[in-house]
SEMARZA-304867 format. One line per 10 residues: their letters; for each residue x, y, z of C-alpha. Coordinates in nm, 2 decimals. Last residue first. Layout:
A	X,Y,Z; ...
% end
This chain:
RVNHMLKKLL	-2.54,-0.38,-1.64; -2.31,-0.63,-1.87; -2.49,-0.93,-2.01; -2.40,-0.94,-2.32; -2.39,-0.56,-2.40; -2.56,-0.60,-2.77; -2.83,-0.82,-2.62; -2.92,-0.53,-2.39; -2.86,-0.29,-2.70; -3.11,-0.52,-2.92
PNLLISLIGV	-3.36,-0.54,-2.67; -3.35,-0.16,-2.55; -3.35,-0.01,-2.89; -3.74,0.08,-2.85; -3.66,0.28,-2.60; -3.38,0.48,-2.73; -3.59,0.51,-3.03; -3.83,0.69,-2.76; -3.57,0.94,-2.65; -3.50,1.04,-2.97
GIPILTFILF	-3.87,1.14,-3.06; -3.88,1.30,-2.74; -3.55,1.50,-2.83; -3.71,1.57,-3.15; -4.03,1.67,-3.06; -3.96,1.93,-2.80; -3.71,2.14,-2.92; -3.91,2.22,-3.25; -4.23,2.29,-3.04; -3.95,2.57,-2.84
FTGLSYEESI	-3.90,2.73,-3.18; -4.30,2.66,-3.28; -4.38,2.88,-2.91; -4.09,3.14,-3.01; -4.28,3.19,-3.32; -4.28,3.15,-3.73; -4.06,3.36,-3.90; -3.98,3.62,-3.63; -3.91,3.34,-3.39; -3.73,3.09,-3.64
KDIMGGMKGA	-3.53,3.37,-3.71; -3.46,3.51,-3.38; -3.40,3.15,-3.23; -3.18,3.00,-3.45; -2.89,3.07,-3.27; -3.00,2.81,-3.04; -2.99,2.52,-3.30; -2.60,2.59,-3.43; -2.54,2.67,-3.02; -2.64,2.36,-2.90
AKQGVAIALY	-2.50,2.12,-3.22; -2.16,2.31,-3.09; -2.25,2.16,-2.74; -2.35,1.82,-2.88; -2.00,1.78,-3.10; -1.81,1.86,-2.78; -2.02,1.61,-2.57; -1.98,1.33,-2.88; -1.58,1.44,-2.87; -1.58,1.34,-2.48
WVGFMFGIMR	-1.72,1.04,-2.56; -1.45,1.00,-2.84; -1.19,1.08,-2.65; -1.30,0.84,-2.35; -1.33,0.60,-2.65; -0.95,0.61,-2.79; -0.83,0.58,-2.43; -1.06,0.24,-2.40; -0.94,0.10,-2.67; -0.67,-0.15,-2.53
APVLKSLYSL	-0.83,-0.18,-2.18; -1.15,-0.31,-2.35; -1.50,-0.12,-2.37; -1.81,-0.20,-2.20; -1.78,-0.15,-1.82; -1.58,0.18,-1.87; -1.84,0.30,-2.12; -2.13,0.21,-1.93; -1.98,0.43,-1.63; -1.90,0.74,-1.84
GVPSICLEGM	-2.25,0.72,-2.03; -2.47,0.67,-1.69; -2.38,0.94,-1.46; -2.50,1.25,-1.73; -2.82,1.04,-1.83; -3.08,1.01,-1.61; -2.96,1.29,-1.36; -2.99,1.51,-1.66; -3.34,1.44,-1.77; -3.43,1.54,-1.41
THLLYALVLF	-3.22,1.86,-1.42; -3.43,1.89,-1.75; -3.73,1.84,-1.58; -3.68,2.10,-1.30; -3.54,2.36,-1.49; -3.87,2.30,-1.75; -4.07,2.38,-1.41; -3.87,2.74,-1.35; -3.86,2.81,-1.70; -4.24,2.82,-1.70
IMSVSATKAG	-4.30,2.95,-1.37; -4.12,3.26,-1.45; -4.46,3.37,-1.61; -4.43,3.52,-1.99; -4.38,3.89,-1.98; -4.28,3.94,-2.38; -4.00,4.09,-2.56; -3.88,4.14,-2.92; -4.20,3.98,-3.07; -4.13,3.88,-3.44
SPIESAGYSL	-4.44,3.63,-3.44; -4.68,3.68,-3.17; -4.61,3.58,-2.80; -4.95,3.38,-2.67; -4.76,3.04,-2.74; -4.47,3.12,-2.53; -4.57,2.93,-2.23; -4.69,2.61,-2.41; -4.35,2.60,-2.62; -4.17,2.61,-2.25
IAFGLGLLIL	-4.38,2.35,-2.12; -4.29,2.11,-2.41; -3.95,2.26,-2.37; -3.93,2.03,-2.03; -4.11,1.76,-2.20; -3.83,1.74,-2.47; -3.60,1.71,-2.16; -3.78,1.48,-1.99; -3.81,1.26,-2.31; -3.43,1.25,-2.33
GIGYKMAASP	-3.34,1.14,-1.99; -3.64,0.82,-2.00; -3.51,0.73,-2.34; -3.14,0.73,-2.16; -3.28,0.57,-1.89; -3.45,0.30,-2.05; -3.12,0.25,-2.28; -2.89,0.21,-2.01; -3.10,-0.06,-1.82; -3.38,0.05,-1.56
NYKSEWWKSF	-3.34,0.03,-1.19; -3.67,-0.15,-1.08; -3.49,-0.35,-0.80; -3.33,-0.07,-0.63; -2.99,0.11,-0.65; -3.07,0.33,-0.95; -3.36,0.46,-0.79; -3.20,0.53,-0.42; -2.94,0.71,-0.66; -3.22,0.90,-0.85
LPALTIIFFS	-3.39,1.00,-0.49; -3.00,1.14,-0.32; -2.93,1.31,-0.67; -3.27,1.56,-0.61; -3.17,1.81,-0.38; -2.82,1.88,-0.57; -2.90,1.85,-0.88; -3.20,2.08,-0.82; -3.02,2.32,-0.71; -2.75,2.28,-0.96
NLIAFWSAEV	-3.03,2.32,-1.23; -3.17,2.59,-1.07; -2.89,2.85,-1.06; -2.96,2.89,-1.43; -3.26,3.11,-1.36; -3.06,3.36,-1.17; -2.93,3.45,-1.49; -3.18,3.67,-1.57; -3.20,3.86,-1.22; -3.51,3.90,-1.04
ETVDASLKVY	-3.61,4.25,-0.98; -3.84,4.25,-0.67; -3.99,4.58,-0.62; -3.95,4.80,-0.31; -3.62,4.71,-0.23; -3.45,4.69,0.10; -3.48,4.32,0.07; -3.29,4.23,-0.26; -3.00,4.48,-0.16; -2.98,4.27,0.19
LRYIVLVWLG	-2.95,3.99,-0.02; -2.69,4.07,-0.24; -2.50,4.21,0.05; -2.52,3.88,0.25; -2.41,3.67,-0.05; -2.13,3.89,-0.16; -2.00,3.91,0.22; -2.03,3.55,0.26; -1.86,3.48,-0.06; -1.56,3.71,0.07
LFAIALIINS	-1.55,3.50,0.40; -1.57,3.21,0.18; -1.24,3.31,0.02; -1.05,3.45,0.33; -1.13,3.08,0.48; -0.94,2.91,0.22; -0.65,3.16,0.21; -0.64,3.05,0.57; -0.67,2.67,0.51; -0.42,2.70,0.27
LGIRSFTKKA	-0.17,2.86,0.49; -0.24,2.60,0.80; -0.18,2.36,0.62; -0.02,2.10,0.89; -0.10,2.26,1.19; -0.44,2.36,0.99; -0.57,2.01,0.90; -0.77,1.84,1.08; -0.96,2.15,1.26; -0.94,2.34,0.94
LLWLVWTIII	-1.14,2.04,0.71; -1.39,2.05,0.94; -1.46,2.43,0.95; -1.46,2.41,0.55; -1.70,2.15,0.62; -1.94,2.40,0.82; -1.86,2.65,0.57; -2.05,2.42,0.26; -2.33,2.38,0.54; -2.36,2.69,0.62
LPITTLLTDV	-2.33,2.81,0.26; -2.62,2.55,0.14; -2.84,2.69,0.33; -2.74,3.02,0.27; -2.83,3.12,-0.11; -3.18,2.88,-0.13; -3.26,3.00,0.20; -3.29,3.33,0.13; -3.40,3.27,-0.28; -3.70,3.09,-0.11
VSFITGANGE	-3.76,3.37,0.12; -3.73,3.66,-0.13; -3.99,3.50,-0.39; -4.21,3.46,-0.13; -4.21,3.83,-0.01; -4.19,3.93,-0.42; -4.53,3.71,-0.52; -4.69,3.86,-0.16; -4.67,4.22,-0.30; -4.44,4.26,-0.63
LTRDTFDGAF	-4.21,4.07,-0.86; -4.07,4.17,-1.18; -3.86,3.90,-1.40; -4.18,3.86,-1.62; -3.95,3.62,-1.91; -3.93,3.68,-2.27; -3.65,3.91,-2.30; -3.37,3.81,-2.04; -3.50,3.48,-1.93; -3.59,3.36,-2.33
LAMSGLSQEF	-3.22,3.43,-2.38; -3.10,3.22,-2.12; -3.30,2.96,-2.26; -3.18,3.04,-2.60; -2.81,3.01,-2.51; -2.70,2.88,-2.11; -2.99,2.65,-2.08; -2.96,2.54,-2.44; -2.72,2.28,-2.31; -2.96,2.01,-2.28
FAFFFVTFVG	-3.05,2.04,-2.63; -2.78,1.96,-2.80; -2.63,1.76,-2.54; -2.90,1.51,-2.57; -2.89,1.48,-2.93; -2.48,1.41,-2.92; -2.55,1.17,-2.58; -2.75,0.94,-2.80; -2.51,0.95,-3.06; -2.29,0.83,-2.80
FISVAIIRDR	-2.55,0.58,-2.69; -2.51,0.41,-3.01; -2.10,0.42,-3.02; -2.10,0.20,-2.65; -2.38,0.00,-2.80; -2.13,-0.10,-3.10; -1.81,-0.12,-2.85; -2.03,-0.38,-2.67; -2.08,-0.58,-3.03; -1.73,-0.58,-3.15
VIPIYRIIRI	-1.58,-0.70,-2.75; -1.87,-1.05,-2.80; -1.80,-1.03,-3.17; -1.35,-1.09,-3.18; -1.22,-0.75,-3.21; -1.08,-0.60,-3.56; -1.42,-0.51,-3.69; -1.45,-0.23,-3.42; -1.12,-0.03,-3.51; -1.21,-0.06,-3.88
VLLILFLLLA	-1.55,0.10,-3.81; -1.44,0.39,-3.56; -1.19,0.50,-3.85; -1.44,0.47,-4.10; -1.67,0.69,-3.92; -1.39,0.95,-3.84; -1.32,0.99,-4.20; -1.70,1.04,-4.29; -1.76,1.31,-4.00; -1.44,1.46,-4.12
VLVVVNTGSL	-1.55,1.45,-4.47; -1.90,1.60,-4.38; -1.76,1.87,-4.20; -1.50,1.98,-4.44; -1.80,1.95,-4.75; -2.03,2.17,-4.50; -1.77,2.49,-4.41; -1.68,2.43,-4.82; -2.08,2.52,-4.90; -2.21,2.26,-5.03
SGVEFPLINI	-2.44,2.33,-5.36; -2.24,2.16,-5.59; -1.86,2.12,-5.39; -1.80,2.48,-5.30; -1.48,2.71,-5.21; -1.37,2.97,-4.93; -1.28,2.75,-4.62; -1.11,3.01,-4.44; -1.45,3.24,-4.48; -1.40,3.60,-4.29
DGIKEIPDNF	-1.72,3.79,-4.28; -1.55,3.84,-3.91; -1.86,3.73,-3.68; -2.09,3.49,-3.89; -1.75,3.35,-4.11; -1.54,3.35,-3.78; -1.79,3.21,-3.61; -1.84,2.86,-3.85; -1.47,2.88,-3.94; -1.29,2.77,-3.60
LYLLGGISSL	-1.53,2.47,-3.54; -1.52,2.37,-3.89; -1.16,2.37,-3.92; -1.13,2.20,-3.57; -1.35,1.91,-3.73; -1.17,1.88,-4.03; -0.77,1.90,-3.87; -0.96,1.62,-3.60; -1.06,1.38,-3.92; -0.69,1.46,-4.12
VILVKDFLTF	-0.53,1.37,-3.79; -0.74,1.05,-3.65; -0.75,0.89,-4.01; -0.39,0.92,-4.08; -0.33,0.75,-3.74; -0.58,0.47,-3.84; -0.39,0.47,-4.12; -0.06,0.43,-3.98; -0.20,0.14,-3.74; -0.32,0.16,-3.39
PNLKEDVEAE	-0.26,-0.16,-3.23; -0.50,-0.42,-3.23; -0.35,-0.80,-3.17; -0.25,-0.69,-2.80; -0.65,-0.60,-2.77; -0.74,-0.99,-2.95; -0.55,-1.15,-2.73; -0.69,-0.99,-2.41; -1.02,-1.05,-2.58; -0.95,-1.45,-2.60
EHEAPSEENI	-0.85,-1.47,-2.25; -1.13,-1.29,-2.10; -1.33,-1.55,-2.37; -1.17,-1.85,-2.24; -1.19,-1.75,-1.86; -1.61,-1.73,-1.94; -1.75,-1.39,-1.95; -1.96,-1.28,-1.63; -1.85,-0.86,-1.73; -1.57,-0.81,-1.89
NQPLEVQHVK	-1.49,-0.43,-1.87; -1.68,-0.39,-1.50; -1.44,-0.20,-1.28; -1.17,-0.13,-1.58; -1.00,0.13,-1.41; -0.71,0.25,-1.65; -0.33,0.31,-1.59; -0.08,0.47,-1.78; 0.24,0.33,-1.72; 0.50,0.56,-1.59
SPKAGISGFL	0.26,0.81,-1.43; 0.40,1.14,-1.42; 0.50,1.26,-1.09; 0.33,1.48,-0.83; -0.01,1.37,-0.85; 0.03,1.14,-0.49; 0.37,1.21,-0.41; 0.31,1.36,-0.06; -0.04,1.47,-0.05; -0.08,1.71,0.26
SGALWFQLMG	0.24,1.88,0.14; 0.06,2.04,-0.16; -0.19,2.24,0.08; -0.06,2.56,-0.04; -0.08,2.49,-0.42; -0.46,2.43,-0.33; -0.55,2.70,-0.14; -0.37,2.90,-0.40; -0.52,2.73,-0.69; -0.89,2.83,-0.55
LMMFIGALGF	-0.77,3.21,-0.46; -0.71,3.30,-0.77; -0.99,3.13,-0.94; -1.20,3.34,-0.69; -1.07,3.63,-0.82; -1.06,3.55,-1.20; -1.49,3.50,-1.13; -1.49,3.80,-0.93; -1.36,3.98,-1.24; -1.58,3.83,-1.52
GWSWGYTEGL	-1.88,3.95,-1.31; -1.75,4.31,-1.19; -1.66,4.36,-1.54; -2.04,4.29,-1.69; -2.16,4.59,-1.53; -2.30,4.66,-1.20; -2.65,4.51,-1.18; -2.61,4.22,-1.48; -2.27,4.15,-1.40; -2.29,4.14,-1.04
YGCLLMGFFA	-2.58,3.97,-1.01; -2.47,3.71,-1.26; -2.11,3.68,-1.08; -2.30,3.62,-0.76; -2.59,3.34,-0.86; -2.38,3.21,-1.17; -2.06,3.16,-0.94; -2.26,3.00,-0.61; -2.46,2.76,-0.79; -2.15,2.64,-1.05
GANVGMYFIT	-1.94,2.62,-0.70; -2.18,2.39,-0.51; -2.23,2.18,-0.81; -1.90,2.09,-0.90; -1.85,2.07,-0.49; -2.13,1.83,-0.49; -1.98,1.63,-0.76; -1.64,1.56,-0.49; -1.88,1.47,-0.27; -2.05,1.20,-0.49
YAGDKKAEKG	-1.70,1.11,-0.65; -1.58,1.02,-0.29; -1.90,0.80,-0.22; -1.82,0.63,-0.55; -1.43,0.57,-0.44; -1.53,0.44,-0.08; -1.51,0.08,-0.21; -1.21,0.14,-0.41; -0.98,0.18,-0.10; -0.68,-0.01,-0.31
KYMESIISTI	-0.58,0.34,-0.51; -0.82,0.57,-0.34; -0.55,0.88,-0.36; -0.46,0.81,-0.71; -0.84,0.81,-0.87; -0.86,1.15,-0.66; -0.56,1.28,-0.83; -0.74,1.19,-1.14; -1.02,1.41,-1.10; -0.80,1.68,-1.08
NPKFFGTGII	-0.60,1.61,-1.39; -0.91,1.59,-1.66; -1.04,1.97,-1.59; -0.74,2.18,-1.52; -0.52,2.12,-1.78; -0.77,2.18,-2.10; -0.95,2.40,-1.89; -0.62,2.65,-1.86; -0.62,2.63,-2.25; -0.98,2.70,-2.35
LLALGLYFTF	-0.98,2.95,-2.09; -0.68,3.12,-2.20; -0.83,3.12,-2.56; -1.19,3.27,-2.40; -0.93,3.55,-2.20; -0.78,3.63,-2.55; -1.10,3.68,-2.71; -1.25,3.90,-2.45; -0.90,4.07,-2.48; -0.92,4.14,-2.81
TTELAMSAHG	-1.32,4.29,-2.83; -1.21,4.53,-2.48; -1.44,4.45,-2.22; -1.09,4.44,-1.97; -1.28,4.17,-1.74; -1.23,3.93,-2.00; -0.84,3.93,-1.97; -0.86,3.92,-1.60; -1.10,3.60,-1.65; -0.82,3.44,-1.87
LTMIICGIVV	-0.51,3.51,-1.66; -0.74,3.30,-1.38; -0.77,3.07,-1.62; -0.40,3.02,-1.69; -0.35,3.04,-1.32; -0.59,2.74,-1.27; -0.49,2.55,-1.54; -0.11,2.56,-1.41; -0.22,2.46,-1.10; -0.41,2.15,-1.21
AIRYGTIKDA	-0.09,2.04,-1.40; 0.13,2.07,-1.12; -0.08,1.86,-0.94; -0.12,1.58,-1.21; 0.25,1.51,-1.33; 0.38,1.74,-1.56; 0.55,1.53,-1.86; 0.41,1.19,-2.01; 0.09,1.16,-1.77; 0.02,1.56,-1.73
IWGGIIPTLY	0.10,1.66,-2.08; -0.12,1.33,-2.19; -0.41,1.48,-1.96; -0.39,1.87,-2.13; -0.39,1.65,-2.46; -0.75,1.50,-2.41; -0.85,1.81,-2.18; -0.81,2.04,-2.50; -1.15,1.88,-2.64; -1.41,1.91,-2.43
LLSAYTGILS	-1.34,2.29,-2.36; -1.33,2.29,-2.76; -1.70,2.20,-2.77; -1.78,2.48,-2.54; -1.58,2.76,-2.72; -1.74,2.64,-3.04; -2.09,2.65,-2.91; -2.06,3.01,-2.73; -1.90,3.15,-3.09; -2.19,3.05,-3.27
LANESSWDLG	-2.43,3.11,-2.98; -2.33,3.47,-3.01; -2.38,3.51,-3.41; -2.67,3.34,-3.39; -2.83,3.56,-3.11; -2.72,3.89,-3.28; -2.40,4.09,-3.11; -2.45,4.39,-2.97; -2.15,4.37,-2.78; -2.24,4.52,-2.45
PNDGILPATL	-2.31,4.80,-2.26; -2.50,4.82,-1.92; -2.72,5.09,-1.86; -2.75,5.16,-2.25; -2.53,5.19,-2.58; -2.37,4.91,-2.74; -2.67,4.68,-2.70; -2.63,4.34,-2.48; -2.61,4.05,-2.70; -2.23,3.93,-2.64
FYVLLIRMGY	-2.29,4.05,-2.28; -2.56,3.87,-2.21; -2.47,3.55,-2.41; -2.13,3.54,-2.22; -2.26,3.65,-1.82; -2.38,3.27,-1.76; -2.02,3.13,-1.87; -1.83,3.37,-1.64; -2.02,3.27,-1.32; -1.97,2.90,-1.47
FSFREWMETF	-1.62,2.87,-1.49; -1.54,3.06,-1.22; -1.79,2.93,-0.97; -1.69,2.57,-1.11; -1.30,2.66,-1.08; -1.36,2.76,-0.71; -1.57,2.46,-0.61; -1.34,2.21,-0.79; -1.05,2.38,-0.56; -1.28,2.34,-0.27
FLVFLGAPHG	-1.35,1.95,-0.31; -1.02,1.88,-0.41; -0.89,1.99,-0.04; -1.20,1.84,0.04; -1.07,1.48,-0.04; -0.67,1.57,0.07; -0.89,1.60,0.43; -0.91,1.18,0.38; -1.32,1.04,0.37; -1.51,0.96,0.66
IVKDKFLNEI	-1.68,1.29,0.70; -1.29,1.47,0.75; -1.03,1.19,0.79; -0.69,1.26,0.89; -0.55,0.89,0.88; -0.65,0.86,0.48; -0.38,1.06,0.37; -0.13,0.94,0.56; -0.22,0.56,0.39; -0.26,0.72,0.04
DTNM	0.10,0.86,0.13; 0.23,0.53,0.24; 0.13,0.37,-0.11; 0.04,-0.01,0.01
% end
């Protein structure tokens, strides 16, 4: 047993090593800054040039085209960042590098010029590439030999993700909308810097964990070859050894990657800057469409020739994973409207002014939503400090300063809200509902998955997609009275609240499932490649979300806003029904993996 792991487990907080909570708070501040900045993006880009809080005055199509490319790249750079950490820096140094780069990115965006805005986005993409894959790798390394406690560790860590997203969108959104965009972007950078400092100063707590590049890349496969006979297991292992990446495979990877990146960059450049880096046509197809179709074809060829080299049982399981990957693209293409078309709906078409009893009720709910989670997390900070102050006192002090700042901002915001005669709800406030519903509903869904009524993977995907579509059905109904071409409206906020509730329930059916089944179904030799494919599927979904969300103005002018959301209702429900219908086939392809 690794001595450093044993030492970590000597100082426990809520049954887990104190180091887990250092990572918890590091992730919390990173998510605070990430979501706090991202919720402001669409509002900053589409705000008029002249006004109380001027922005860049872009069209919705241009803004969401850029946001889609940005979100896609966030899922591609971690592939490179993970490789650099494995081979060169080690996980902990990679996390620190990522934090520093992201802090510079937020600071750059706070300057509010066009150049510093683009520079900030680029730095955030690069920084996320270093941070995202490596902080979870530290957790994995911490729990080697203690796998039974790992599920609980990731559950706690996931709470840090949602706590950071919650407070980031709440406070950065409030400052950005109320006092100016640079206040929101700047606040994100400040907490990112504090998160980096508390992690860096706690380095001695981890010993050699995450400090050195791995000599051998290890991948966890908790249920890789499930219920197979020894002969099948041996055959699969031999098959993996006989299936290395050929030169042709590598050429296909390079060409499809170049094509995909050209499309990702050309789409916003062509729309925003009127510069086409692919200025050719093939028949009726533009250069952009030709490149993306060729890249997709090359990637499919790569996937097929990789799959057919495996024995039937392994091949079937990879086909099942690939089908789930397609469903994942559809899910994220629609779910990520929360920071796109749904954010625009909240800003321009939702009645966010509350008076009398309605305002009082909202103020009470808002106060409880804000303070109760903060009290709980502050209590965790106190427990961590009691266990580790003698060893990492300065890290604890930095963390305490961050929390003091958080409390001051929360109390100030509540004071201003409670002192006002009329309650004005920020448009960015609605985005916090996703994190709130995840925190409150996750235990219920976890119990469902552990019960005898636990649905199969295909059923979970189907249920999740149908719930997603029903959320948009509520928005479609709420927007049904808005006439074609309307620029503003005053739809009740209850429609957005219910939509976020259904979308979060859909997310809880799908998000925890994908990577879990991938690790169970894919052979060790191919798992690195398939993890890359999985994140590529999410990246494609993110770009599709921006592309489709950008059609909100065009469709609402030609038809209506209700029609726009009706489209977003029918497609996820249709794909969800397809997933349920494919359940018998997918169960057969999975060969008893549950």
